[in-house]
C-alpha positions in Angstrom: 16.5 15.0 25.9 14.7 12.6 28.5 11.0 12.0 28.3 9.1 13.5 31.3 6.9 11.5 33.4 4.2 12.5 35.9 5.5 12.1 39.3 2.6 10.6 41.2 0.2 12.8 42.5 2.5 15.4 43.1 1.8 16.4 39.4 5.2 17.4 38.8 6.4 16.1 35.2 9.9 15.1 36.0 12.5 13.3 33.9 12.3 9.6 33.6 15.9 10.1 35.0 16.4 11.8 38.8 19.9 12.8 39.4 21.0 10.8 42.8 23.3 13.2 44.3 25.0 10.6 46.0 27.7 11.1 43.1 28.5 14.4 44.9 29.4 13.1 48.3 32.8 13.5 48.1 33.6 15.9 44.8 34.7 19.4 44.3 32.2 22.1 43.9 33.9 22.5 40.1 33.0 18.8 39.7 29.6 19.7 41.0 29.3 22.4 38.9 30.0 20.6 35.6 27.4 17.9 36.7 25.1 20.5 37.2 25.7 21.7 33.4 25.2 18.0 32.4 21.9 17.9 33.8 20.8 21.1 32.2 21.8 20.0 28.8 19.8 16.7 29.4 16.7 18.3 30.5 17.1 16.9 34.2 14.7 18.8 36.4 14.5 16.0 39.5 17.3 16.1 42.2 17.6 13.3 45.1 20.2 14.6 47.9 20.5 13.0 51.6 22.3 14.6 54.9 24.1 11.0 54.3 25.6 11.8 51.1 28.6 13.5 52.6 29.0 16.9 51.1 26.4 16.5 48.4 23.6 19.0 50.0 26.5 21.2 50.4 27.4 20.9 46.7 24.0 21.3 45.5 23.3 24.5 47.4 25.2 27.0 45.4 23.4 26.1 42.4 20.1 26.5 43.9 20.1 30.5 43.8 19.9 30.4 39.7 18.5 27.1 39.4 16.0 26.3 41.8 12.7 26.9 39.7 14.6 24.1 37.2 14.5 21.1 39.7 12.2 19.1 41.9 14.4 19.1 44.8 14.0 16.2 47.1 16.1 15.3 50.3 15.9 12.6 53.3 16.1 12.4 56.8 17.8 9.1 58.1 16.9 10.3 61.9 14.5 8.1 63.8 13.2 10.6 66.4 10.8 13.5 66.1 13.5 15.9 67.6 16.8 14.4 65.7 14.8 14.4 62.4 13.2 18.1 63.0 17.1 19.4 63.8 18.3 17.3 60.7 15.4 18.5 58.3 16.5 22.3 59.2 20.0 21.7 58.7 19.5 20.1 55.3 17.6 23.6 54.3 20.7 25.4 55.4 23.1 23.5 53.5 20.8 23.4 50.6 20.6 27.3 50.7 16.5 26.4 50.4 13.4 27.6 52.3 11.8 24.3 51.6 12.2 21.2 49.5 9.6 19.5 47.1 10.0 16.3 48.9 11.1 15.1 52.3 11.7 11.4 52.7 12.3 8.7 55.6 15.7 7.3 54.4 16.8 3.9 54.5 13.6 2.6 56.5 13.9 -1.3 56.2 14.8 -2.4 59.4 11.8 -3.6 61.2 13.2 -1.7 65.0 14.0 1.5 62.8 10.2 1.4 61.6 9.0 0.8 64.3 10.7 3.8 65.6 10.4 6.7 62.8 6.7 5.6 62.0 5.3 5.5 66.1 4.7 8.2 68.4 7.7 10.6 68.6 9.0 9.3 65.6 10.5 11.0 62.4 7.3 10.6 60.5 5.9 13.3 63.1 8.4 15.7 62.3 7.9 15.2 58.5 4.3 16.0 59.0 5.3 19.1 60.8 7.7 20.2 58.2 5.0 19.4 55.7 2.6 21.8 57.8 5.1 24.5 58.2 6.2 24.7 54.4 9.4 23.0 55.1 8.1 20.5 52.0 5.1 19.8 50.0 5.4 15.8 50.0 6.7 12.9 51.5 8.4 9.8 50.7 10.0 7.0 52.0 13.3 5.2 50.8 15.0 1.9 51.6 17.7 -0.9 50.1 17.6 -4.7 50.5 15.6 -7.6 49.9 12.8 -6.9 52.4 12.2 -3.3 51.4 9.5 -3.8 48.9 7.5 -5.5 51.2 8.5 -2.6 54.2 7.3 -0.5 51.6 3.8 -2.0 51.5 3.8 -1.8 55.4 4.6 1.5 55.3 1.8 2.6 52.8 -0.6 0.9 55.1 0.4 3.3 58.1 0.8 6.4 56.0 -0.3 8.0 53.0 3.3 8.4 51.1 3.9 10.6 48.0 6.8 8.4 46.7 8.8 5.1 47.6 12.2 4.4 46.5 13.7 0.8 46.4 16.2 -0.9 44.2 15.2 -2.6 40.9 17.6 -4.3 38.8 18.0 -7.4 36.5 19.4 -9.5 39.4 16.7 -8.7 41.8 14.4 -9.2 39.3 15.4 -13.0 38.7 14.0 -13.5 42.6 10.8 -14.6 42.2 10.0 -13.2 46.0 11.3 -9.8 45.6 9.7 -9.5 42.1 6.6 -10.5 43.8 7.0 -8.1 46.4 8.4 -5.2 44.1 5.1 -5.9 41.6 2.9 -5.8 44.5 4.0 -2.5 45.9 3.7 -0.8 42.4 0.3 -2.3 42.1 -0.6 -0.3 45.3 1.3 2.7 44.2 -0.3 2.7 40.9 -3.8 2.3 42.8 -2.8 5.2 44.9 -1.0 7.7 42.7 2.2 7.1 44.8 5.5 7.9 42.6 8.2 4.7 42.4 12.0 5.7 42.2 14.2 3.0 41.7 17.7 2.8 42.0 20.8 0.5 41.6 20.0 -0.2 37.9 23.5 -0.5 36.7 24.9 -2.5 39.5 27.0 -5.5 38.5 27.4 -6.7 42.1 29.5 -6.1 45.2 33.4 -5.4 44.9 35.2 -8.1 45.2 38.4 -9.2 44.3 38.4 -6.3 41.6 40.0 -3.0 43.3 37.5 -0.5 43.4 37.7 2.4 40.6 34.4 4.1 41.1 32.5 6.4 43.4 30.2 3.9 44.2 29.7 1.0 47.3 29.3 -1.3 44.7 30.8 -2.6 41.2 29.0 -1.0 38.7 28.7 -2.0 34.7 31.1 0.2 32.9 30.6 -0.9 29.1 28.3 1.7 27.3 26.5 -1.2 25.8 25.9 -2.8 29.0 24.6 0.9 31.2 22.3 1.0 27.8 20.5 -1.8 28.3 20.0 -1.8 32.0 18.6 1.7 31.9 16.1 0.9 29.0 15.1 -2.2 30.9 14.5 -0.2 34.2 12.6 2.7 31.9 10.5 0.1 30.2 8.3 0.1 33.1 6.2 3.1 32.0 5.9 4.3 36.1 9.0 4.2 36.9 12.0 6.2 37.8 15.3 5.4 37.4 18.2 7.6 39.9 21.1 7.9 38.3 24.6 6.1 39.0 26.4 7.6 42.1 29.5 8.3 40.0 30.1 11.4 37.7 32.2 9.7 35.3 29.5 7.0 34.1 26.7 9.6 34.5 26.7 10.8 31.2 26.6 7.3 29.9 23.3 6.7 32.1 21.9 10.0 30.8 23.1 9.2 27.0 20.9 6.2 27.3 18.1 7.6 29.0 17.7 10.4 26.1 17.5 7.5 23.7 15.0 5.1 25.4 12.5 3.7 22.8 11.5 0.4 24.5 13.1 -2.8 26.7 16.0 -4.9 25.2 13.6 -7.6 26.5 14.5 -10.1 29.7 16.1 -12.7 27.5 18.7 -10.1 26.5 19.5 -8.9 30.4 19.7 -12.2 31.5 22.6 -12.6 28.9 24.5 -9.4 30.0 24.2 -10.9 33.6 25.4 -14.3 32.8 28.5 -12.4 30.6 29.4 -9.9 33.2 29.1 -12.0 36.2 26.4 -10.0 37.9 25.4 -11.1 41.6 22.7 -9.5 44.1 24.0 -6.6 46.2 22.0 -7.6 49.4 23.4 -11.1 49.7 21.0 -14.0 48.9 17.4 -13.9 48.7 15.1 -15.2 51.0 
């Protein structure tokens, strides 16, 4: 079984690995059902989805009648204005077949212009706060990608008291001193405020380049079980971090198995060796 950690001030004891439902964006219901069975076998009790993840919310919906009590359920809104976000939130509840979710997140809030709109008057944040007041969600978070997202999350936390953040973290990004400093700074702020920290792209090897894509991910992931295990253990060594699983159902068992056997970090030197051997590169271009 996978260890559980307190998901910040929510108090929920979530599994250290959270199911990233982007893996369900274009699969059949049968495949989605098999994924649920796998989650239950490993004791995973937290699902993270979004309207942008294709059919993911629709695939999760049939599970909720029998299993809503088994999962901390999170979705997102990628809309930036209050009205559009309000409509999208309700559409997500319909697709998920639930009356409420546990966590509603502002999705991919990295661009300064999007940030100003979403966080300003008449923005998506207002819709999220209203949804919380109406009992449609209990908690509110913010997510994003890219080299600037850690610093943007600090800015977001200065504007609003979010309950969770989500951002990329892997050995390649660790090697960027600037990103590492921003990541550590926002993690310190989150620890101070008891805000949960979710990480993504833990097993990312780099962008698809000359290799023909053979995985249900927009990036090329590590595929060797030993590489995946080391990458997963490296992230989970952060005692307050959560790891959102890979967006490929064929690799999902390897990630969950690795998480179930986590004891300690392989160490930075071991991860550098993996990065060098696999020629891993940054997903988001050159670090600034």
